[in-house]
PDB file of N, CA, C and O in Angstrom:
ATOM      1  N   UNK A   1       0.845  -1.170   0.000  1.00  0.00           N
ATOM      2  CA  UNK A   1       0.000   0.000   0.000  1.00  0.00           C
ATOM      3  C   UNK A   1       0.893   1.235   0.000  1.00  0.00           C
ATOM      4  O   UNK A   1       1.833   1.340   0.787  1.00  0.00           O
ATOM      5  N   UNK A   2       0.592   2.135  -0.864  1.00  0.00           N
ATOM      6  CA  UNK A   2       1.339   3.380  -0.926  1.00  0.00           C
ATOM      7  C   UNK A   2       0.647   4.427  -0.080  1.00  0.00           C
ATOM      8  O   UNK A   2      -0.576   4.564  -0.093  1.00  0.00           O
ATOM      9  N   UNK A   3       1.474   5.169   0.664  1.00  0.00           N
ATOM     10  CA  UNK A   3       0.910   6.260   1.465  1.00  0.00           C
ATOM     11  C   UNK A   3       1.031   7.551   0.693  1.00  0.00           C
ATOM     12  O   UNK A   3       2.041   7.812   0.040  1.00  0.00           O
ATOM     13  N   UNK A   4       0.038   8.318   0.772  1.00  0.00           N
ATOM     14  CA  UNK A   4       0.056   9.643   0.153  1.00  0.00           C
ATOM     15  C   UNK A   4       0.299  10.681   1.236  1.00  0.00           C
ATOM     16  O   UNK A   4       0.197  10.391   2.428  1.00  0.00           O
ATOM     17  N   UNK A   5       0.613  11.857   0.818  1.00  0.00           N
ATOM     18  CA  UNK A   5       0.903  12.946   1.749  1.00  0.00           C
ATOM     19  C   UNK A   5      -0.247  13.160   2.732  1.00  0.00           C
ATOM     20  O   UNK A   5      -0.010  13.372   3.922  1.00  0.00           O
ATOM     21  N   UNK A   6      -1.455  13.109   2.261  1.00  0.00           N
ATOM     22  CA  UNK A   6      -2.611  13.377   3.110  1.00  0.00           C
ATOM     23  C   UNK A   6      -2.951  12.219   4.046  1.00  0.00           C
ATOM     24  O   UNK A   6      -3.781  12.375   4.942  1.00  0.00           O
ATOM     25  N   UNK A   7      -2.321  11.064   3.852  1.00  0.00           N
ATOM     26  CA  UNK A   7      -2.581   9.913   4.705  1.00  0.00           C
ATOM     27  C   UNK A   7      -1.821   9.989   6.027  1.00  0.00           C
ATOM     28  O   UNK A   7      -2.121   9.237   6.955  1.00  0.00           O
ATOM     29  N   UNK A   8      -0.853  10.877   6.121  1.00  0.00           N
ATOM     30  CA  UNK A   8      -0.065  10.977   7.355  1.00  0.00           C
ATOM     31  C   UNK A   8      -0.932  11.457   8.513  1.00  0.00           C
ATOM     32  O   UNK A   8      -1.948  12.123   8.314  1.00  0.00           O
ATOM     33  N   UNK A   9      -0.516  11.111   9.711  1.00  0.00           N
ATOM     34  CA  UNK A   9      -1.203  11.605  10.899  1.00  0.00           C
ATOM     35  C   UNK A   9      -0.989  13.107  11.011  1.00  0.00           C
ATOM     36  O   UNK A   9       0.031  13.635  10.569  1.00  0.00           O
ATOM     37  N   UNK A  10      -1.912  13.753  11.577  1.00  0.00           N
ATOM     38  CA  UNK A  10      -1.783  15.189  11.802  1.00  0.00           C
ATOM     39  C   UNK A  10      -0.736  15.423  12.880  1.00  0.00           C
ATOM     40  O   UNK A  10      -0.363  14.495  13.597  1.00  0.00           O
ATOM     41  N   UNK A  11      -0.268  16.637  12.996  1.00  0.00           N
ATOM     42  CA  UNK A  11       0.735  16.981  14.004  1.00  0.00           C
ATOM     43  C   UNK A  11       0.206  16.682  15.399  1.00  0.00           C
ATOM     44  O   UNK A  11      -0.983  16.869  15.654  1.00  0.00           O
ATOM     45  N   UNK A  12       1.045  16.231  16.290  1.00  0.00           N
ATOM     46  CA  UNK A  12       0.593  15.955  17.660  1.00  0.00           C
ATOM     47  C   UNK A  12       0.099  17.230  18.346  1.00  0.00           C
ATOM     48  O   UNK A  12       0.413  18.344  17.927  1.00  0.00           O
ATOM     49  N   UNK A  13      -0.671  17.038  19.397  1.00  0.00           N
ATOM     50  CA  UNK A  13      -1.272  18.167  20.121  1.00  0.00           C
ATOM     51  C   UNK A  13      -0.217  19.118  20.663  1.00  0.00           C
ATOM     52  O   UNK A  13      -0.489  20.304  20.852  1.00  0.00           O
ATOM     53  N   UNK A  14       0.968  18.616  20.911  1.00  0.00           N
ATOM     54  CA  UNK A  14       2.041  19.441  21.447  1.00  0.00           C
ATOM     55  C   UNK A  14       2.366  20.620  20.518  1.00  0.00           C
ATOM     56  O   UNK A  14       2.785  21.676  20.992  1.00  0.00           O
ATOM     57  N   UNK A  15       2.181  20.455  19.229  1.00  0.00           N
ATOM     58  CA  UNK A  15       2.508  21.509  18.271  1.00  0.00           C
ATOM     59  C   UNK A  15       1.364  22.506  18.082  1.00  0.00           C
ATOM     60  O   UNK A  15       1.548  23.516  17.402  1.00  0.00           O
ATOM     61  N   UNK A  16       0.224  22.260  18.647  1.00  0.00           N
ATOM     62  CA  UNK A  16      -0.925  23.133  18.419  1.00  0.00           C
ATOM     63  C   UNK A  16      -0.693  24.566  18.894  1.00  0.00           C
ATOM     64  O   UNK A  16      -1.221  25.508  18.302  1.00  0.00           O
ATOM     65  N   UNK A  17       0.096  24.735  19.961  1.00  0.00           N
ATOM     66  CA  UNK A  17       0.332  26.076  20.483  1.00  0.00           C
ATOM     67  C   UNK A  17       1.479  26.813  19.805  1.00  0.00           C
ATOM     68  O   UNK A  17       1.772  27.955  20.160  1.00  0.00           O
ATOM     69  N   UNK A  18       2.123  26.190  18.850  1.00  0.00           N
ATOM     70  CA  UNK A  18       3.294  26.779  18.198  1.00  0.00           C
ATOM     71  C   UNK A  18       2.971  28.116  17.537  1.00  0.00           C
ATOM     72  O   UNK A  18       3.710  29.086  17.704  1.00  0.00           O
ATOM     73  N   UNK A  19       1.867  28.170  16.785  1.00  0.00           N
ATOM     74  CA  UNK A  19       1.516  29.405  16.086  1.00  0.00           C
ATOM     75  C   UNK A  19       1.249  30.543  17.069  1.00  0.00           C
ATOM     76  O   UNK A  19       1.650  31.682  16.830  1.00  0.00           O
ATOM     77  N   UNK A  20       0.579  30.235  18.162  1.00  0.00           N
ATOM     78  CA  UNK A  20       0.295  31.266  19.162  1.00  0.00           C
ATOM     79  C   UNK A  20       1.587  31.748  19.814  1.00  0.00           C
ATOM     80  O   UNK A  20       1.753  32.946  20.042  1.00  0.00           O
ATOM     81  N   UNK A  21       2.505  30.828  20.119  1.00  0.00           N
ATOM     82  CA  UNK A  21       3.779  31.208  20.732  1.00  0.00           C
ATOM     83  C   UNK A  21       4.608  32.051  19.771  1.00  0.00           C
ATOM     84  O   UNK A  21       5.234  33.029  20.179  1.00  0.00           O
ATOM     85  N   UNK A  22       4.613  31.673  18.494  1.00  0.00           N
ATOM     86  CA  UNK A  22       5.364  32.426  17.487  1.00  0.00           C
ATOM     87  C   UNK A  22       4.787  33.833  17.340  1.00  0.00           C
ATOM     88  O   UNK A  22       5.535  34.805  17.232  1.00  0.00           O
ATOM     89  N   UNK A  23       3.463  33.941  17.338  1.00  0.00           N
ATOM     90  CA  UNK A  23       2.830  35.252  17.228  1.00  0.00           C
ATOM     91  C   UNK A  23       3.180  36.119  18.429  1.00  0.00           C
ATOM     92  O   UNK A  23       3.426  37.315  18.272  1.00  0.00           O
ATOM     93  N   UNK A  24       3.208  35.540  19.624  1.00  0.00           N
ATOM     94  CA  UNK A  24       3.565  36.293  20.827  1.00  0.00           C
ATOM     95  C   UNK A  24       5.020  36.761  20.750  1.00  0.00           C
ATOM     96  O   UNK A  24       5.329  37.889  21.131  1.00  0.00           O
ATOM     97  N   UNK A  25       5.911  35.899  20.260  1.00  0.00           N
ATOM     98  CA  UNK A  25       7.320  36.278  20.105  1.00  0.00           C
ATOM     99  C   UNK A  25       7.464  37.399  19.090  1.00  0.00           C
ATOM    100  O   UNK A  25       8.233  38.337  19.301  1.00  0.00           O
ATOM    101  N   UNK A  26       6.727  37.306  17.988  1.00  0.00           N
ATOM    102  CA  UNK A  26       6.790  38.352  16.966  1.00  0.00           C
ATOM    103  C   UNK A  26       6.337  39.694  17.536  1.00  0.00           C
ATOM    104  O   UNK A  26       6.945  40.727  17.257  1.00  0.00           O
ATOM    105  N   UNK A  27       5.272  39.677  18.331  1.00  0.00           N
ATOM    106  CA  UNK A  27       4.787  40.914  18.948  1.00  0.00           C
ATOM    107  C   UNK A  27       5.817  41.472  19.925  1.00  0.00           C
ATOM    108  O   UNK A  27       6.012  42.685  20.000  1.00  0.00           O
ATOM    109  N   UNK A  28       6.469  40.597  20.665  1.00  0.00           N
ATOM    110  CA  UNK A  28       7.498  41.038  21.616  1.00  0.00           C
ATOM    111  C   UNK A  28       8.660  41.694  20.879  1.00  0.00           C
ATOM    112  O   UNK A  28       9.165  42.733  21.303  1.00  0.00           O
ATOM    113  N   UNK A  29       9.074  41.091  19.786  1.00  0.00           N
ATOM    114  CA  UNK A  29      10.166  41.656  18.991  1.00  0.00           C
ATOM    115  C   UNK A  29       9.774  43.030  18.456  1.00  0.00           C
ATOM    116  O   UNK A  29      10.589  43.953  18.475  1.00  0.00           O
ATOM    117  N   UNK A  30       8.559  43.177  17.989  1.00  0.00           N
ATOM    118  CA  UNK A  30       8.087  44.462  17.480  1.00  0.00           C
ATOM    119  C   UNK A  30       8.103  45.509  18.592  1.00  0.00           C
ATOM    120  O   UNK A  30       8.533  46.641  18.370  1.00  0.00           O
ATOM    121  N   UNK A  31       7.634  45.136  19.793  1.00  0.00           N
ATOM    122  CA  UNK A  31       7.631  46.064  20.923  1.00  0.00           C
ATOM    123  C   UNK A  31       9.045  46.474  21.314  1.00  0.00           C
ATOM    124  O   UNK A  31       9.297  47.645  21.596  1.00  0.00           O
ATOM    125  N   UNK A  32       9.965  45.521  21.332  1.00  0.00           N
ATOM    126  CA  UNK A  32      11.352  45.828  21.703  1.00  0.00           C
ATOM    127  C   UNK A  32      11.982  46.755  20.673  1.00  0.00           C
ATOM    128  O   UNK A  32      12.669  47.710  21.036  1.00  0.00           O
ATOM    129  N   UNK A  33      11.754  46.483  19.393  1.00  0.00           N
ATOM    130  CA  UNK A  33      12.303  47.349  18.346  1.00  0.00           C
ATOM    131  C   UNK A  33      11.736  48.765  18.457  1.00  0.00           C
ATOM    132  O   UNK A  33      12.461  49.745  18.289  1.00  0.00           O
ATOM    133  N   UNK A  34      10.453  48.863  18.737  1.00  0.00           N
ATOM    134  CA  UNK A  34       9.829  50.178  18.893  1.00  0.00           C
ATOM    135  C   UNK A  34      10.389  50.926  20.093  1.00  0.00           C
ATOM    136  O   UNK A  34      10.644  52.127  20.013  1.00  0.00           O
ATOM    137  N   UNK A  35      10.580  50.224  21.201  1.00  0.00           N
ATOM    138  CA  UNK A  35      11.136  50.853  22.406  1.00  0.00           C
ATOM    139  C   UNK A  35      12.563  51.315  22.155  1.00  0.00           C
ATOM    140  O   UNK A  35      12.964  52.385  22.613  1.00  0.00           O
ATOM    141  N   UNK A  36      13.327  50.508  21.428  1.00  0.00           N
ATOM    142  CA  UNK A  36      14.708  50.886  21.131  1.00  0.00           C
ATOM    143  C   UNK A  36      14.756  52.118  20.234  1.00  0.00           C
ATOM    144  O   UNK A  36      15.558  53.023  20.462  1.00  0.00           O
ATOM    145  N   UNK A  37      13.904  52.154  19.219  1.00  0.00           N
ATOM    146  CA  UNK A  37      13.858  53.313  18.324  1.00  0.00           C
ATOM    147  C   UNK A  37      13.458  54.568  19.087  1.00  0.00           C
ATOM    148  O   UNK A  37      14.009  55.644  18.854  1.00  0.00           O
ATOM    149  N   UNK A  38      12.500  54.430  19.998  1.00  0.00           N
ATOM    150  CA  UNK A  38      12.063  55.564  20.808  1.00  0.00           C
ATOM    151  C   UNK A  38      13.180  56.046  21.726  1.00  0.00           C
ATOM    152  O   UNK A  38      13.378  57.251  21.884  1.00  0.00           O
ATOM    153  N   UNK A  39      13.904  55.119  22.326  1.00  0.00           N
ATOM    154  CA  UNK A  39      15.019  55.489  23.206  1.00  0.00           C
ATOM    155  C   UNK A  39      16.115  56.207  22.430  1.00  0.00           C
ATOM    156  O   UNK A  39      16.691  57.182  22.912  1.00  0.00           O
ATOM    157  N   UNK A  40      16.400  55.722  21.232  1.00  0.00           N
ATOM    158  CA  UNK A  40      17.430  56.369  20.415  1.00  0.00           C
ATOM    159  C   UNK A  40      16.991  57.764  19.985  1.00  0.00           C
ATOM    160  O   UNK A  40      17.807  58.685  19.948  1.00  0.00           O
ATOM    161  N   UNK A  41      15.727  57.925  19.666  1.00  0.00           N
ATOM    162  CA  UNK A  41      15.215  59.242  19.291  1.00  0.00           C
ATOM    163  C   UNK A  41      15.294  60.205  20.479  1.00  0.00           C
ATOM    164  O   UNK A  41      15.657  61.369  20.315  1.00  0.00           O
ATOM    165  N   UNK A  42      14.954  59.715  21.672  1.00  0.00           N
ATOM    166  CA  UNK A  42      15.050  60.558  22.873  1.00  0.00           C
ATOM    167  C   UNK A  42      16.491  60.959  23.150  1.00  0.00           C
ATOM    168  O   UNK A  42      16.759  62.105  23.511  1.00  0.00           O
ATOM    169  N   UNK A  43      17.420  60.021  22.982  1.00  0.00           N
ATOM    170  CA  UNK A  43      18.839  60.325  23.196  1.00  0.00           C
ATOM    171  C   UNK A  43      19.320  61.361  22.190  1.00  0.00           C
ATOM    172  O   UNK A  43      20.079  62.263  22.544  1.00  0.00           O
ATOM    173  N   UNK A  44      18.886  61.239  20.944  1.00  0.00           N
ATOM    174  CA  UNK A  44      19.298  62.200  19.913  1.00  0.00           C
ATOM    175  C   UNK A  44      18.805  63.603  20.247  1.00  0.00           C
ATOM    176  O   UNK A  44      19.537  64.577  20.075  1.00  0.00           O
ATOM    177  N   UNK A  45      17.570  63.710  20.722  1.00  0.00           N
ATOM    178  CA  UNK A  45      17.023  65.023  21.095  1.00  0.00           C
ATOM    179  C   UNK A  45      17.805  65.598  22.279  1.00  0.00           C
ATOM    180  O   UNK A  45      18.116  66.789  22.317  1.00  0.00           O
ATOM    181  N   UNK A  46      18.114  64.733  23.236  1.00  0.00           N
ATOM    182  CA  UNK A  46      18.863  65.167  24.419  1.00  0.00           C
ATOM    183  C   UNK A  46      20.253  65.672  24.038  1.00  0.00           C
ATOM    184  O   UNK A  46      20.678  66.731  24.500  1.00  0.00           O
ATOM    185  N   UNK A  47      20.961  64.918  23.197  1.00  0.00           N
ATOM    186  CA  UNK A  47      22.300  65.316  22.770  1.00  0.00           C
ATOM    187  C   UNK A  47      22.252  66.577  21.911  1.00  0.00           C
ATOM    188  O   UNK A  47      23.126  67.437  22.014  1.00  0.00           O
ATOM    189  N   UNK A  48      21.240  66.682  21.076  1.00  0.00           N
ATOM    190  CA  UNK A  48      21.092  67.861  20.228  1.00  0.00           C
ATOM    191  C   UNK A  48      20.916  69.111  21.084  1.00  0.00           C
ATOM    192  O   UNK A  48      21.537  70.139  20.813  1.00  0.00           O
ATOM    193  N   UNK A  49      20.086  69.035  22.100  1.00  0.00           N
ATOM    194  CA  UNK A  49      19.885  70.167  23.002  1.00  0.00           C
ATOM    195  C   UNK A  49      21.160  70.533  23.736  1.00  0.00           C
ATOM    196  O   UNK A  49      21.469  71.709  23.929  1.00  0.00           O
ATOM    197  N   UNK A  50      21.898  69.505  24.146  1.00  0.00           N
ATOM    198  CA  UNK A  50      23.165  69.760  24.852  1.00  0.00           C
ATOM    199  C   UNK A  50      24.164  70.468  23.939  1.00  0.00           C
ATOM    200  O   UNK A  50      24.828  71.416  24.357  1.00  0.00           O
ATOM    201  N   UNK A  51      24.268  70.005  22.696  1.00  0.00           N
ATOM    202  CA  UNK A  51      25.181  70.652  21.743  1.00  0.00           C
ATOM    203  C   UNK A  51      24.743  72.075  21.425  1.00  0.00           C
ATOM    204  O   UNK A  51      25.582  72.959  21.249  1.00  0.00           O
ATOM    205  N   UNK A  52      23.443  72.300  21.351  1.00  0.00           N
ATOM    206  CA  UNK A  52      22.937  73.649  21.092  1.00  0.00           C
ATOM    207  C   UNK A  52      23.299  74.588  22.246  1.00  0.00           C
ATOM    208  O   UNK A  52      23.722  75.722  22.020  1.00  0.00           O
ATOM    209  N   UNK A  53      23.130  74.106  23.488  1.00  0.00           N
ATOM    210  CA  UNK A  53      23.511  74.929  24.642  1.00  0.00           C
ATOM    211  C   UNK A  53      25.017  75.189  24.660  1.00  0.00           C
ATOM    212  O   UNK A  53      25.461  76.278  25.024  1.00  0.00           O
ATOM    213  N   UNK A  54      25.789  74.196  24.271  1.00  0.00           N
ATOM    214  CA  UNK A  54      27.242  74.345  24.199  1.00  0.00           C
ATOM    215  C   UNK A  54      27.624  75.408  23.165  1.00  0.00           C
ATOM    216  O   UNK A  54      28.487  76.247  23.422  1.00  0.00           O
ATOM    217  N   UNK A  55      26.987  75.370  22.009  1.00  0.00           N
ATOM    218  CA  UNK A  55      27.267  76.356  20.961  1.00  0.00           C
ATOM    219  C   UNK A  55      26.911  77.764  21.442  1.00  0.00           C
ATOM    220  O   UNK A  55      27.654  78.711  21.187  1.00  0.00           O
ATOM    221  N   UNK A  56      25.787  77.904  22.129  1.00  0.00           N
ATOM    222  CA  UNK A  56      25.396  79.218  22.662  1.00  0.00           C
ATOM    223  C   UNK A  56      26.416  79.705  23.693  1.00  0.00           C
ATOM    224  O   UNK A  56      26.778  80.881  23.704  1.00  0.00           O
ATOM    225  N   UNK A  57      26.872  78.807  24.548  1.00  0.00           N
ATOM    226  CA  UNK A  57      27.862  79.159  25.568  1.00  0.00           C
ATOM    227  C   UNK A  57      29.168  79.632  24.906  1.00  0.00           C
ATOM    228  O   UNK A  57      29.761  80.627  25.321  1.00  0.00           O
ATOM    229  N   UNK A  58      29.598  78.906  23.879  1.00  0.00           N
ATOM    230  CA  UNK A  58      30.823  79.277  23.160  1.00  0.00           C
ATOM    231  C   UNK A  58      30.669  80.660  22.531  1.00  0.00           C
ATOM    232  O   UNK A  58      31.572  81.493  22.602  1.00  0.00           O
ATOM    233  N   UNK A  59      29.521  80.885  21.923  1.00  0.00           N
ATOM    234  CA  UNK A  59      29.269  82.168  21.261  1.00  0.00           C
ATOM    235  C   UNK A  59      29.228  83.312  22.272  1.00  0.00           C
ATOM    236  O   UNK A  59      29.819  84.367  22.041  1.00  0.00           O
ATOM    237  N   UNK A  60      28.530  83.107  23.394  1.00  0.00           N
ATOM    238  CA  UNK A  60      28.386  84.163  24.394  1.00  0.00           C
ATOM    239  C   UNK A  60      29.706  84.495  25.081  1.00  0.00           C
ATOM    240  O   UNK A  60      29.955  85.654  25.413  1.00  0.00           O
ATOM    241  N   UNK A  61      30.542  83.506  25.295  1.00  0.00           N
ATOM    242  CA  UNK A  61      31.802  83.714  26.007  1.00  0.00           C
ATOM    243  C   UNK A  61      32.938  84.138  25.079  1.00  0.00           C
ATOM    244  O   UNK A  61      33.971  84.617  25.547  1.00  0.00           O
ATOM    245  N   UNK A  62      32.757  83.967  23.769  1.00  0.00           N
ATOM    246  CA  UNK A  62      33.792  84.357  22.824  1.00  0.00           C
ATOM    247  C   UNK A  62      35.062  83.528  22.968  1.00  0.00           C
ATOM    248  O   UNK A  62      36.165  84.076  22.987  1.00  0.00           O
ATOM    249  N   UNK A  63      34.910  82.218  23.070  1.00  0.00           N
ATOM    250  CA  UNK A  63      36.065  81.324  23.251  1.00  0.00           C
ATOM    251  C   UNK A  63      36.994  81.350  22.042  1.00  0.00           C
ATOM    252  O   UNK A  63      36.565  81.583  20.912  1.00  0.00           O
ATOM    253  N   UNK A  64      38.274  81.107  22.306  1.00  0.00           N
ATOM    254  CA  UNK A  64      39.252  80.966  21.224  1.00  0.00           C
ATOM    255  C   UNK A  64      39.115  79.562  20.634  1.00  0.00           C
ATOM    256  O   UNK A  64      38.418  78.710  21.184  1.00  0.00           O
ATOM    257  N   UNK A  65      39.791  79.339  19.507  1.00  0.00           N
ATOM    258  CA  UNK A  65      39.725  78.034  18.846  1.00  0.00           C
ATOM    259  C   UNK A  65      40.245  76.928  19.769  1.00  0.00           C
ATOM    260  O   UNK A  65      39.660  75.846  19.824  1.00  0.00           O
ATOM    261  N   UNK A  66      41.324  77.188  20.486  1.00  0.00           N
ATOM    262  CA  UNK A  66      41.893  76.180  21.387  1.00  0.00           C
ATOM    263  C   UNK A  66      40.918  75.847  22.516  1.00  0.00           C
ATOM    264  O   UNK A  66      40.784  74.685  22.900  1.00  0.00           O
ATOM    265  N   UNK A  67      40.235  76.870  23.048  1.00  0.00           N
ATOM    266  CA  UNK A  67      39.254  76.635  24.118  1.00  0.00           C
ATOM    267  C   UNK A  67      38.059  75.839  23.600  1.00  0.00           C
ATOM    268  O   UNK A  67      37.517  74.988  24.305  1.00  0.00           O
ATOM    269  N   UNK A  68      37.656  76.120  22.374  1.00  0.00           N
ATOM    270  CA  UNK A  68      36.528  75.390  21.777  1.00  0.00           C
ATOM    271  C   UNK A  68      36.892  73.922  21.592  1.00  0.00           C
ATOM    272  O   UNK A  68      36.097  73.030  21.887  1.00  0.00           O
ATOM    273  N   UNK A  69      38.117  73.682  21.096  1.00  0.00           N
ATOM    274  CA  UNK A  69      38.570  72.299  20.903  1.00  0.00           C
ATOM    275  C   UNK A  69      38.587  71.560  22.240  1.00  0.00           C
ATOM    276  O   UNK A  69      38.137  70.417  22.319  1.00  0.00           O
ATOM    277  N   UNK A  70      39.093  72.188  23.272  1.00  0.00           N
ATOM    278  CA  UNK A  70      39.146  71.554  24.592  1.00  0.00           C
ATOM    279  C   UNK A  70      37.733  71.275  25.113  1.00  0.00           C
ATOM    280  O   UNK A  70      37.473  70.208  25.670  1.00  0.00           O
ATOM    281  N   UNK A  71      36.841  72.219  24.934  1.00  0.00           N
ATOM    282  CA  UNK A  71      35.457  72.036  25.371  1.00  0.00           C
ATOM    283  C   UNK A  71      34.796  70.878  24.622  1.00  0.00           C
ATOM    284  O   UNK A  71      34.063  70.085  25.213  1.00  0.00           O
ATOM    285  N   UNK A  72      35.059  70.789  23.323  1.00  0.00           N
ATOM    286  CA  UNK A  72      34.508  69.686  22.534  1.00  0.00           C
ATOM    287  C   UNK A  72      35.070  68.342  22.996  1.00  0.00           C
ATOM    288  O   UNK A  72      34.349  67.344  23.020  1.00  0.00           O
ATOM    289  N   UNK A  73      36.340  68.310  23.358  1.00  0.00           N
ATOM    290  CA  UNK A  73      36.924  67.066  23.876  1.00  0.00           C
ATOM    291  C   UNK A  73      36.261  66.659  25.188  1.00  0.00           C
ATOM    292  O   UNK A  73      35.987  65.481  25.416  1.00  0.00           O
ATOM    293  N   UNK A  74      36.007  67.638  26.044  1.00  0.00           N
ATOM    294  CA  UNK A  74      35.337  67.346  27.310  1.00  0.00           C
ATOM    295  C   UNK A  74      33.932  66.806  27.068  1.00  0.00           C
ATOM    296  O   UNK A  74      33.498  65.867  27.735  1.00  0.00           O
ATOM    297  N   UNK A  75      33.225  67.400  26.116  1.00  0.00           N
ATOM    298  CA  UNK A  75      31.874  66.926  25.797  1.00  0.00           C
ATOM    299  C   UNK A  75      31.922  65.521  25.207  1.00  0.00           C
ATOM    300  O   UNK A  75      31.052  64.698  25.493  1.00  0.00           O
ATOM    301  N   UNK A  76      32.927  65.245  24.393  1.00  0.00           N
ATOM    302  CA  UNK A  76      33.087  63.916  23.824  1.00  0.00           C
ATOM    303  C   UNK A  76      33.278  62.882  24.932  1.00  0.00           C
ATOM    304  O   UNK A  76      32.677  61.808  24.891  1.00  0.00           O
ATOM    305  N   UNK A  77      34.102  63.199  25.909  1.00  0.00           N
ATOM    306  CA  UNK A  77      34.308  62.297  27.043  1.00  0.00           C
ATOM    307  C   UNK A  77      33.009  62.106  27.827  1.00  0.00           C
ATOM    308  O   UNK A  77      32.692  61.008  28.285  1.00  0.00           O
ATOM    309  N   UNK A  78      32.273  63.200  27.967  1.00  0.00           N
ATOM    310  CA  UNK A  78      30.995  63.139  28.684  1.00  0.00           C
ATOM    311  C   UNK A  78      30.018  62.210  27.953  1.00  0.00           C
ATOM    312  O   UNK A  78      29.339  61.403  28.587  1.00  0.00           O
ATOM    313  N   UNK A  79      29.946  62.323  26.619  1.00  0.00           N
ATOM    314  CA  UNK A  79      29.069  61.459  25.832  1.00  0.00           C
ATOM    315  C   UNK A  79      29.508  60.007  25.933  1.00  0.00           C
ATOM    316  O   UNK A  79      28.673  59.105  26.005  1.00  0.00           O
ATOM    317  N   UNK A  80      30.824  59.778  25.938  1.00  0.00           N
ATOM    318  CA  UNK A  80      31.333  58.404  26.043  1.00  0.00           C
ATOM    319  C   UNK A  80      30.936  57.797  27.382  1.00  0.00           C
ATOM    320  O   UNK A  80      30.545  56.631  27.438  1.00  0.00           O
ATOM    321  N   UNK A  81      31.032  58.575  28.466  1.00  0.00           N
ATOM    322  CA  UNK A  81      30.613  58.069  29.778  1.00  0.00           C
ATOM    323  C   UNK A  81      29.116  57.777  29.802  1.00  0.00           C
ATOM    324  O   UNK A  81      28.673  56.789  30.387  1.00  0.00           O
ATOM    325  N   UNK A  82      28.345  58.651  29.157  1.00  0.00           N
ATOM    326  CA  UNK A  82      26.886  58.444  29.115  1.00  0.00           C
ATOM    327  C   UNK A  82      26.566  57.177  28.332  1.00  0.00           C
ATOM    328  O   UNK A  82      25.641  56.447  28.688  1.00  0.00           O
ATOM    329  N   UNK A  83      27.316  56.912  27.280  1.00  0.00           N
ATOM    330  CA  UNK A  83      27.091  55.714  26.482  1.00  0.00           C
ATOM    331  C   UNK A  83      27.443  54.437  27.217  1.00  0.00           C
ATOM    332  O   UNK A  83      26.972  53.359  26.854  1.00  0.00           O
ATOM    333  N   UNK A  84      28.270  54.548  28.253  1.00  0.00           N
ATOM    334  CA  UNK A  84      28.655  53.384  29.029  1.00  0.00           C
ATOM    335  C   UNK A  84      27.761  53.226  30.263  1.00  0.00           C
ATOM    336  O   UNK A  84      28.062  52.438  31.160  1.00  0.00           O
ATOM    337  N   UNK A  85      26.672  53.974  30.297  1.00  0.00           N
ATOM    338  CA  UNK A  85      25.723  53.831  31.399  1.00  0.00           C
ATOM    339  C   UNK A  85      25.869  54.879  32.485  1.00  0.00           C
ATOM    340  O   UNK A  85      25.227  54.787  33.532  1.00  0.00           O
ATOM    341  N   UNK A  86      26.707  55.872  32.243  1.00  0.00           N
ATOM    342  CA  UNK A  86      26.920  56.903  33.249  1.00  0.00           C
ATOM    343  C   UNK A  86      25.834  57.942  33.298  1.00  0.00           C
ATOM    344  O   UNK A  86      25.745  58.683  34.277  1.00  0.00           O
ATOM    345  N   UNK A  87      25.005  58.027  32.282  1.00  0.00           N
ATOM    346  CA  UNK A  87      23.948  59.025  32.229  1.00  0.00           C
ATOM    347  C   UNK A  87      24.484  60.397  31.906  1.00  0.00           C
ATOM    348  O   UNK A  87      25.683  60.661  31.994  1.00  0.00           O
ATOM    349  N   UNK A  88      23.566  61.261  31.532  1.00  0.00           N
ATOM    350  CA  UNK A  88      23.949  62.634  31.223  1.00  0.00           C
ATOM    351  C   UNK A  88      23.721  63.464  32.448  1.00  0.00           C
ATOM    352  O   UNK A  88      23.973  64.669  32.433  1.00  0.00           O
TER     353      UNK A  88
END
C-alpha cells in the first residue's frame, strides 16, 4: 500500500500552540524594536539640546579656537561616559 501525503497523521497536540507562541514572540520583537527606536530618538534630542547649549555658551563667552577644541573634547568624554551607562 502506498501512502500519500494526506494519509499521514496530523501533528501531535504538542505543536498546536506553536503558532500562538510564534505570534507572541513576533509581537514582543516588534515592541522591543519600537522601544529601542524611541530610546534612540530621545537620546538624539537630548544630545542635540546639549550641543545647542554648548554652541550658545561658546558664542556668548567668545572662546578661542583652542578653548573650543578643549570644550569639545570634554563633551566627547561626557558622551562616552553616558554611552557606558553613566547618564547625562
